[in-house]
N, C-alpha and C positions, 0 to 999 in steps of 0.2 A: 476650651483650653486643654482639657484632658486629651481630646482627640488629637490636637496638634502635638502634644508631648508624646503620645503613643506613636504617631507617624515619625517623629524625629528619632525616637528610640529604635523603631524598625529600620529606618535608613542607616542609622549608626551601626546596627548589628550587621546589616548587609555589607556596609563598607569595611567593617573590621573583619579581617580574615579569621581571627581567632574565635569570634562569637557567632558568625553567620552559619546558617544551616548548610550542610554539604550539598544540598540541591543547587544553591547559588554557585558553588564552586564548579559543579558539573556544567551548568549553563555557561559560565564564563569560559570554561575549557572548550566547550563546543564552539563558541563564537571565536575563539582563538585558533581553532582548527580550520584551515583554509578550505580543505576539501568538503568538510561538513558544512561550512558556511555557504559555499557555492551550491551544494545540494539543497540546503534549506531555502536559498533564494529562488532556485528553479521551482521548487515545490510551491512556494508562496505565490509565484507568478501564475502557475497553472491553477492553483486554488482560487485566486482572485478572478481569473478568467472564467472559471466554472461558476463561481458565485454570482458574478455580475454579468453573465453572458447576455441576458436580454438588454442590458444597457450599453455594452461595448460592441456587440455584434452589429456589423453594418447592415445585414440583411437577414431575412427569415431563412434559416438553413434548409428548409424544405420547399422554398419558392422556386418553381421552374420557370425557365425563360427560353423559348425556342430561338430567340434572336441572339442569345448570349452563350450559345453552346461552345464549349472548349476554347474559351478566350484565354490566351496565355497571361502569365503574371505581368503586371505593370503595363498591360495593353491599354493605351490611353489616346485613342484617336480624337477625342473631343476635349482634351485638356482636363479630364477628371480622373479620379482614382476610384472608380465605382467598384472594381474587383481587383483588389491589391494582389491577391494570390491566384487570380484567374478563376475559371469556372470549370465544372465537370461536364459530362456529356448531356446532362439535362439542363444546363444553364444555371445550376445552383452555385452560389458563392462559396469558394473553397475556404476562405478565412472564417466565415460564419460557421461552416460545418466543423472546422477544426476547434473553434472555441466551444461549441456545444458538445463536441466529442470529448473535450476535457471533463465535462460534467459526467458523461457516461463512464469514462475510464476511471475517474477518481471514485465515483459511487461504487463501481464494481470492485475496486480495490478495497474500499472500506468494508463492504459487506462480506466479501470472500475471506479477507484476512480476519474479520470479526468472527466468522463461523469457525475458521481454523483455530483462532486464539481461544475461544470459549470451550470448544470441544476438546482441543488438544491439551489445554491447561488442566481441565477437569480430569481427563484420562491420565495425563502424566502425573498429576498430584496423587491420584488414587494408587497408581502403580508404584510410585516412589515411596509412599508412606506405608503401604500394605505389602509386605514381602510375601513370597509364596505364590499361590495360584493366581491371585488377582494380577500381580505383576507379570507373570508368565503369559496369562491369557491376553492381557492388553497389549503387551509388547510384541507377542507373536502376530497379533492382528495388525499392528503397525508395520511389522516386517513384511507381511503379505502385501500391504498397500505399497510399501516402498519397493517391492520386487518388480512392480510394473513400471514401465516408462510413464512418467507422470502425465505427459500430454496425451499418450495413448489411453490411459485410464480415464482422463477427462473426456475424451471423445466417446468412449464406451458409455460413460454415465450420461452425457448429454444425448447420445443416440437413444438411450433407454427412456430418458425423461421427456425427450422432445427438444428440438432446437428452440432457442430463445435466450434472452439476456438473463432472466431469472434463473433458469436451469444452468446456464453457464456459471453464474455466481456460485450456485450450490456445488457444482462439480469442482470448480477451482478451490473452494473452501475445503471440500472433502479430501482432495489429493494433498493438501498442505497440513492436514491435521497431524500426521506423524512427525513432522518437523518440530512443531510446538510440543507435542507429547514427549518426545525424547529429550528436548532441552529442559522442560519442567521436571521430568523424572530425575534427570541427573542433578539438577539444582536441589530438589527436595531431598534426595538421598544424601547430598552433601550437608544440608542444613539439619537433617534428622539427628545427626550425632552430636550436635552442639548443646551447650549447657542450658540454654533458654528453653529448648524443647523438653529436656529432662525436668526442668523446674515446672513447666506448664503441666506435664503429666503428674508431677508430685502433688500439685494443688487440685487435681481432679478435673482439669479442663477436658472437654470432649474432643474426640479426634477431629471433628469438623472444625471446631474452633481453633485447634492447634494448626491445622493445615492452612486455613484461609485467613486467620487473623495473625498468626505468628510466623509461619514458614513462608507462605506465598509472597508477602510483601518483600521479603529478602531475595526473592528469585526474579524480580521484575526486570533487572538490568539486562540479562541475556534475552528475555522475552521481548523487550522493547526493541532491541537491535534486530532480532529476527522478524518482528512485525514490520519494521521499516524496510528491510530487504524483501520481505514478502509482498509489500505493495508493488514494487517494481516487477517482481516475478508474476504477480497476478495480472497486471496490465499486459504483460507480454503474452501470457497464456490466453487471456481473453481475446487479444488481437489475433492469435493463432486460430482460436475456435471460430471467430467471426470471419476470418479469411477463408475458412473451410465451409462457411455457411451454416455453422452450428451455434453461433453466438447471437449477436445483435442482428436483427432482421431489418431490411429496408422498410421505410425510408429513414430509420434511426441513424443519426450521425454518430458513428463509432469508427475509430481510426483503423482497426483491422478490416472492417467491412469496406471502408473507403479504399484501402489498398487493393482488396479483392476486386472492387469495381474498376480500378484503374489499370489492372494488369493487362487487360485486353487492348489498351491504347497507350502502352508505355512508350512506343516509338513516335507517335504523333502528338501525344499530350502527356509528357513526362511529369508535369506538375501534379496531376491527379493522384498519382501513386507516390510521388516523392515527398510531398509535404506531410501527409499523415505518417510516413515512415520516420521523418525527422522528429515529429511530435512524440512518437513512441520512444525514439532514441533518447530524447531529452528528458522525458518523464522517468524512464527507467534509470537513466544516469543520475538524475537528481535524487531518487530514493536510495540508490546504491551509495552515492557519496554521503548522503545523510546517515545511512547505516554505518558506514566506516567512521564518521565523526562521532556518532553516538557510542560506538564501541570504544573509541579512545577516551571519551569523556566519562563513561560509566564503568569501565574496567578499573578496579582498584589497583591492579598491578602496574597500570600505566600512569598512575598519579604521581605528581612530584612529591 
């Protein structure tokens, strides 16, 4: 009986705009934002395809067939839809490779953005809280990284570490550290002057506790928006590295590598290159739209 009363009170608080937590207001505002909702739906579709790839994929993505090479989309001489999006030059099913490619791209985005988020947030928090030489040292290092074209710097890092998906993740994570560091630094410096930080210092809280327990939770809104936008940028950068042969290596199903494979046959087998490009376009578009929606939902200046 007590559990039912607790659930009823919880739903009553959520339904009452005056009592519910601001988090629910932000979620409601995100769902009311059409661009953010469209982006969220696109990302959910790609995520479900990646999670359930073995169940929904019609074929093994690495299965070769000499009799099914370069079959065009919807080619159906026997009344079946064996290869809905056609096949590549090795007879592999394009739809299956696109579905498994979603796994690779989303994993790459999570890992690379995670590296940038953790390292950038730590450096930005230290720089914003500690004035003087720590701030100057960290931010000058971030300026040096930002001075290089990001894709060129990623190529240099991967060329040094060696081609491969793991090294591509590390390279993309490293080149995105300055973006998170600068955002966190600006947010920490803004929060540093507020009364609750002064009160925390007065009661003897350690600097680490003040930064991570008091200041950092109030800086999450811009970080979340940057992370959402960073997912799209990471997928695009990974596709560029794979296109150059520095990212995912054959026979791994990765959209950039699939585009690189199809560029030599663009005139006689347009689908080999076109469908992976459309997948990259939709994935990046979805994360960018979601980032715009999150910005509108989390920015207090845009609230009603």
